[in-house]
C-alpha positions as CSV (number, residue, x, y, z in Angstrom):
1,X,-39.5,-95.1,-62.4
2,X,-38.1,-92.6,-60.0
3,X,-40.2,-91.5,-57.1
4,X,-41.1,-87.9,-56.8
5,X,-41.4,-88.4,-53.1
6,X,-37.8,-89.4,-52.9
7,X,-36.7,-86.1,-54.6
8,X,-39.0,-84.1,-52.4
9,X,-37.5,-85.8,-49.3
10,X,-34.0,-84.8,-50.4
11,X,-35.0,-81.2,-50.9
12,X,-36.9,-81.0,-47.7
13,X,-33.9,-82.4,-45.8
14,X,-31.3,-79.9,-47.2
15,X,-33.3,-76.7,-47.6
16,X,-34.0,-76.0,-43.9
17,X,-30.3,-76.1,-43.2
18,X,-29.8,-73.5,-45.8
19,X,-32.7,-71.3,-44.8
20,X,-31.6,-71.3,-41.2
21,X,-28.3,-69.7,-42.1
22,X,-29.6,-66.1,-42.3
23,X,-26.6,-63.8,-42.5
24,X,-26.0,-61.9,-39.3
25,X,-25.8,-58.6,-41.2
26,X,-29.3,-59.3,-42.6
27,X,-30.9,-59.7,-39.1
28,X,-32.3,-56.9,-36.9
29,X,-32.4,-56.9,-33.2
30,X,-33.9,-54.7,-30.4
31,X,-31.5,-53.9,-27.6
32,X,-34.2,-54.4,-24.9
33,X,-35.4,-57.7,-26.4
34,X,-32.2,-59.6,-27.4
35,X,-32.1,-63.4,-27.6
36,X,-29.7,-65.3,-25.4
37,X,-27.6,-65.9,-28.5
38,X,-28.0,-64.0,-31.8
39,X,-26.5,-66.9,-33.7
40,X,-28.4,-70.2,-33.0
41,X,-26.6,-72.0,-35.8
42,X,-23.8,-74.6,-35.8
43,X,-21.3,-75.3,-38.5
44,X,-17.6,-75.6,-39.2
45,X,-16.9,-73.0,-36.5
46,X,-19.3,-74.5,-34.0
47,X,-21.8,-72.6,-31.9
48,X,-21.7,-69.0,-30.6
49,X,-19.0,-68.8,-27.9
50,X,-20.8,-66.3,-25.6
51,X,-24.2,-64.6,-25.2
52,X,-26.0,-61.4,-26.0
53,X,-28.2,-60.9,-22.9
54,X,-25.7,-59.2,-20.6
55,X,-26.3,-57.5,-17.2
56,X,-24.9,-57.2,-13.8
57,X,-24.7,-60.9,-13.3
58,X,-22.5,-61.4,-16.4
59,X,-20.2,-58.3,-15.8
60,X,-16.6,-58.8,-14.9
61,X,-13.2,-60.1,-16.1
62,X,-14.7,-63.5,-17.2
63,X,-17.7,-62.1,-19.0
64,X,-18.6,-63.7,-22.3
65,X,-20.9,-60.9,-23.4
66,X,-20.9,-60.4,-27.2
67,X,-23.1,-57.3,-27.3
68,X,-21.1,-54.1,-27.7
69,X,-21.8,-50.4,-27.5
70,X,-20.5,-47.2,-29.1
71,X,-22.0,-44.0,-27.9
72,X,-19.3,-41.4,-27.1
73,X,-15.6,-40.8,-26.2
74,X,-16.1,-42.3,-22.8
75,X,-18.7,-44.9,-23.6
76,X,-17.8,-47.6,-26.1
77,X,-16.6,-51.1,-26.4
78,X,-13.9,-52.9,-28.4
79,X,-13.7,-56.6,-29.3
80,X,-11.0,-58.6,-27.6
81,X,-10.0,-62.2,-26.9
82,X,-11.5,-64.1,-23.9
83,X,-8.2,-65.6,-23.0
84,X,-4.8,-63.9,-22.4
85,X,-1.9,-63.7,-24.9
86,X,-4.2,-64.5,-27.9
87,X,-3.7,-63.7,-31.6
88,X,-6.9,-61.8,-32.5
89,X,-7.0,-63.5,-35.9
90,X,-7.2,-66.9,-34.3
91,X,-10.0,-66.1,-31.9
92,X,-12.0,-63.5,-33.9
93,X,-15.1,-65.8,-33.8
94,X,-14.9,-66.1,-30.0
95,X,-14.0,-62.5,-29.1
96,X,-16.0,-60.7,-26.4
97,X,-16.9,-57.1,-25.6
98,X,-14.5,-55.0,-23.6
99,X,-16.1,-51.7,-22.6
100,X,-14.8,-48.4,-21.2
101,X,-17.3,-48.3,-18.3
102,X,-19.3,-50.8,-16.3
103,X,-23.0,-51.2,-16.7
104,X,-23.3,-53.3,-19.8
105,X,-22.5,-56.8,-18.4
106,X,-19.2,-56.9,-20.2
107,X,-15.5,-56.9,-19.3
108,X,-14.2,-53.4,-18.6
109,X,-11.0,-52.0,-20.3
110,X,-8.4,-51.4,-17.5
111,X,-7.0,-48.1,-16.5
112,X,-4.1,-46.9,-18.7
113,X,-4.9,-49.3,-21.5
114,X,-6.0,-46.6,-23.9
115,X,-3.2,-44.1,-24.4
116,X,-4.7,-42.0,-27.2
117,X,-8.3,-41.7,-28.4
118,X,-10.5,-39.8,-30.9
119,X,-14.3,-40.1,-31.1
120,X,-15.8,-38.6,-34.2
121,X,-19.4,-38.3,-35.3
122,X,-20.0,-37.8,-39.0
123,X,-23.2,-37.6,-41.1
124,X,-22.8,-41.3,-41.9
125,X,-21.1,-43.0,-38.9
126,X,-19.7,-42.8,-35.4
127,X,-16.1,-43.9,-34.9
128,X,-13.5,-44.4,-32.2
129,X,-9.8,-44.6,-33.1
130,X,-6.7,-44.7,-31.0
131,X,-3.7,-46.4,-29.4
132,X,-3.9,-49.2,-26.9
133,X,-1.8,-51.4,-24.7
134,X,-3.4,-54.4,-26.2
135,X,-2.0,-57.0,-23.9
136,X,-4.3,-55.5,-21.2
137,X,-7.3,-56.8,-23.1
138,X,-5.8,-60.2,-23.8
139,X,-4.3,-59.5,-27.3
140,X,-0.7,-60.7,-27.5
141,X,1.6,-57.7,-27.3
142,X,3.3,-58.4,-30.6
143,X,0.2,-59.3,-32.5
144,X,-0.2,-57.1,-35.6
145,X,-3.9,-57.8,-35.5
146,X,-7.0,-58.5,-37.6
147,X,-10.5,-57.4,-38.4
148,X,-13.8,-58.1,-36.8
149,X,-17.1,-57.4,-38.5
150,X,-20.7,-58.8,-38.8
151,X,-19.9,-60.8,-41.9
152,X,-17.1,-63.5,-42.1
153,X,-16.8,-66.2,-44.8
154,X,-19.8,-68.0,-43.4
155,X,-21.8,-64.8,-42.8
156,X,-22.1,-65.6,-39.1
157,X,-20.0,-62.6,-38.1
158,X,-16.7,-62.2,-36.2
159,X,-17.4,-62.7,-33.4
160,X,-20.1,-65.2,-34.1
161,X,-23.3,-63.5,-33.1
162,X,-21.6,-60.3,-32.1
163,X,-23.9,-57.3,-32.0
164,X,-23.2,-53.6,-31.9
165,X,-25.6,-50.8,-30.7
166,X,-25.4,-47.0,-30.4
167,X,-27.5,-44.2,-29.0
168,X,-25.6,-41.6,-31.0
169,X,-28.4,-41.3,-33.6
170,X,-31.1,-40.5,-31.1
171,X,-34.2,-42.6,-30.1
172,X,-32.4,-44.9,-27.8
173,X,-30.1,-47.8,-28.7
174,X,-30.1,-48.6,-32.4
175,X,-28.4,-51.6,-33.9
176,X,-25.5,-50.8,-36.1
177,X,-26.0,-53.5,-38.7
178,X,-22.8,-52.6,-40.6
179,X,-19.6,-52.0,-38.6
180,X,-15.9,-52.9,-38.6
181,X,-13.3,-53.1,-35.8
182,X,-9.6,-53.5,-36.4
183,X,-7.5,-54.5,-33.4
184,X,-3.7,-55.0,-33.3
185,X,-0.3,-53.4,-33.7
186,X,-1.1,-51.2,-30.7
187,X,-3.9,-49.5,-32.5
188,X,-7.7,-49.8,-32.7
189,X,-10.5,-48.4,-34.8
190,X,-14.2,-49.1,-34.5
191,X,-16.7,-47.6,-36.9
192,X,-20.5,-48.0,-36.6
193,X,-22.4,-46.9,-39.7
194,X,-25.8,-45.3,-39.4
195,X,-28.3,-47.9,-40.6
196,X,-30.5,-45.0,-41.9
197,X,-27.7,-43.9,-44.2
198,X,-27.7,-44.8,-47.9
199,X,-24.1,-46.1,-47.8
200,X,-23.7,-47.9,-44.6
201,X,-22.1,-51.0,-46.2
202,X,-19.6,-48.9,-48.2
203,X,-18.4,-46.8,-45.2
204,X,-18.2,-50.0,-43.1
205,X,-16.6,-52.1,-45.8
206,X,-15.3,-55.5,-44.7
207,X,-13.2,-56.7,-47.6
208,X,-10.0,-54.7,-46.8
209,X,-8.9,-56.8,-43.8
210,X,-5.2,-56.7,-44.7
211,X,-4.7,-52.9,-44.7
212,X,-5.9,-52.0,-41.2
213,X,-7.0,-48.9,-39.5
214,X,-4.9,-46.5,-41.6
215,X,-6.9,-47.2,-44.7
216,X,-10.3,-48.3,-43.3
217,X,-10.6,-45.5,-40.7
218,X,-8.1,-42.8,-41.4
219,X,-7.5,-40.5,-38.4
220,X,-4.7,-38.9,-36.4
221,X,-3.9,-41.8,-34.0
222,X,-2.0,-39.4,-31.6
223,X,-0.6,-40.7,-28.4
224,X,-1.6,-38.8,-25.3
225,X,-4.5,-37.0,-27.0
226,X,-8.2,-37.6,-26.1
227,X,-10.6,-35.7,-28.3
228,X,-14.2,-35.8,-29.3
229,X,-15.2,-34.1,-32.6
230,X,-17.7,-33.7,-35.3
231,X,-16.3,-34.6,-38.7
232,X,-16.7,-35.1,-42.4
233,X,-17.2,-38.6,-43.7
234,X,-14.1,-40.3,-45.1
235,X,-13.8,-41.6,-48.7
236,X,-15.3,-45.1,-49.0
237,X,-12.5,-47.5,-47.9
238,X,-10.6,-48.6,-51.0
239,X,-11.7,-45.6,-53.1
240,X,-9.0,-43.0,-53.8
241,X,-8.2,-40.1,-56.1
242,X,-4.8,-39.5,-57.7
243,X,-4.3,-36.8,-60.2
244,X,-8.1,-36.2,-60.5
245,X,-8.7,-39.9,-61.4
246,X,-10.9,-41.9,-59.0
247,X,-9.7,-45.5,-58.6
248,X,-10.7,-48.6,-56.6
249,X,-8.1,-50.5,-54.7
250,X,-8.0,-54.3,-55.1
251,X,-6.5,-56.1,-52.1
252,X,-4.2,-58.9,-53.2
253,X,-4.7,-62.4,-51.9
254,X,-2.7,-63.5,-48.9
255,X,-1.0,-66.2,-51.0
256,X,1.0,-63.4,-52.7
257,X,2.7,-62.5,-49.4
258,X,2.9,-59.3,-47.4
259,X,1.5,-56.1,-48.7
260,X,4.6,-53.9,-48.9
261,X,3.4,-51.0,-50.9
262,X,0.1,-49.1,-51.5
263,X,-0.9,-47.1,-54.5
264,X,-2.3,-44.2,-52.4
265,X,-2.2,-42.5,-49.0
266,X,-5.6,-42.2,-47.3
267,X,-7.1,-38.8,-46.7
268,X,-7.9,-37.9,-43.1
269,X,-11.3,-36.3,-43.0
270,X,-11.7,-32.8,-41.6
271,X,-12.9,-32.4,-38.1
272,X,-14.6,-29.5,-36.2
273,X,-16.0,-28.7,-32.7
274,X,-13.4,-30.7,-31.1
275,X,-13.3,-31.1,-27.3
276,X,-10.2,-32.3,-25.4
277,X,-10.3,-34.5,-22.3
278,X,-7.9,-36.0,-19.8
279,X,-7.9,-39.8,-19.7
280,X,-8.3,-39.8,-15.9
281,X,-11.7,-38.0,-16.4
282,X,-12.9,-40.4,-19.1
283,X,-12.4,-43.8,-17.6
284,X,-13.4,-43.4,-13.9
285,X,-15.0,-46.8,-13.7
286,X,-12.1,-48.7,-15.1
287,X,-10.4,-51.4,-13.0
288,X,-6.7,-51.4,-12.3
289,X,-4.6,-53.0,-15.0
290,X,-3.3,-56.5,-14.7
291,X,-1.6,-58.7,-17.3
292,X,-2.2,-62.4,-17.2
293,X,-0.2,-64.6,-19.4
294,X,-1.5,-67.8,-20.9
295,X,-0.6,-70.9,-18.9
296,X,-0.3,-72.8,-22.2
297,X,3.0,-73.1,-24.1
298,X,1.1,-72.1,-27.2
299,X,-1.1,-69.1,-27.8
300,X,-4.8,-69.3,-27.8
301,X,-6.1,-70.4,-31.1
302,X,-9.8,-70.8,-30.3
303,X,-11.7,-73.0,-32.8
304,X,-10.3,-71.3,-35.8
305,X,-7.7,-72.9,-38.1
306,X,-6.4,-69.7,-39.6
307,X,-2.6,-69.2,-39.9
308,X,-0.9,-67.0,-37.4
309,X,1.6,-65.7,-39.9
310,X,2.3,-62.0,-39.6
311,X,2.2,-59.6,-42.6
312,X,3.9,-56.3,-43.0
313,X,0.7,-54.2,-43.1
314,X,-1.3,-52.5,-40.4
315,X,-3.1,-55.7,-39.6
316,X,-2.6,-59.4,-39.9
317,X,-4.4,-61.0,-42.8
318,X,-7.6,-62.7,-41.9
319,X,-9.0,-63.2,-45.3
320,X,-11.8,-65.5,-44.0
321,X,-13.4,-62.3,-42.7
322,X,-13.7,-60.9,-46.2
323,X,-15.8,-62.5,-48.8
324,X,-16.0,-59.6,-51.3
325,X,-19.8,-59.8,-51.3
326,X,-21.9,-56.9,-49.9
327,X,-23.8,-59.3,-47.8
328,X,-24.6,-63.0,-47.5
329,X,-27.6,-63.1,-49.7
330,X,-25.7,-64.2,-52.8
331,X,-24.1,-67.0,-50.9
332,X,-27.5,-68.2,-49.6
333,X,-29.0,-68.1,-53.1
334,X,-26.1,-70.0,-54.6
335,X,-26.2,-72.6,-51.9
336,X,-30.0,-72.9,-52.2
337,X,-29.8,-73.3,-55.9
338,X,-27.0,-75.8,-55.7
339,X,-28.7,-78.0,-53.2
340,X,-32.0,-77.9,-55.0
341,X,-30.3,-78.7,-58.2
342,X,-28.5,-81.6,-56.6
343,X,-31.8,-82.9,-55.4
344,X,-33.3,-82.7,-58.8
345,X,-30.3,-84.5,-60.3
346,X,-30.7,-87.2,-57.7
347,X,-34.4,-87.5,-58.6
348,X,-33.8,-88.0,-62.3
349,X,-31.0,-90.4,-61.6
350,X,-33.3,-92.7,-59.6
């Protein structure tokens, strides 16, 4: 006769491991009361690489701060590798915050790195887009790039435990639960969606990791221009209209090779109330630029096992960042049900 206690023991052993894996995008944090690490979990990708409590003691070129900011044209952060000459897709889980000004306990983007920039505030999100000498923030000069977002295949985020805050919505720093950041090919785009908006997850979609900034954050990307504007919200990434017919783009799997054609051209949203700046006036606290090449004969691969194969699209494919699910809840439910079911099977097999 099987023992009910044996089955209960199996369930009690496996369930805490499942319940502990709360998706990063389902968690809410206060900027003034952050934990040392937002991701306390371990797993296939190991532990969180850096930390979320950042201050003057952590600031500088070796900072491992993983709390980023996006406030205005002269006050934002981008995600970049901790080590020089890295492929962003290989170290997305370990990436750290590189900010335009000191004061956040992060690394600071060097002078001259950003060569074109637009900040835009819409009813649904704030966004920075532009051109960058990416080797100055440790991304290999020839890396076509990848996506970072608070999801990932394991729902722990890329980077693991990476958090983003903004004061653009009033009331102090507010966590942008949904965001995406594409880095590579000499371009960048970071969009933080207003958590009070009804469509934050749609505007900050995370499943189109192979088609880059052009399709996820359409903008001018003009070299030598530095503007701050109000703007209309873009179409949801992947949603397009041709001949009056609204369609949804389906990204092909990486196994089919490079994406050489697209069925549509993205519409760049209208802007208004634009102000133009000189870069020298924006980044007054930036350090002088230096380029440090990796002492290793191979590029930094972090703890990831992703391929470094390039694709002929705006960004390198990093399909592990894109699960196709709106959040991690369905994964947790499936895992929970599967493990509980396995425990019951074991019980009746005793």
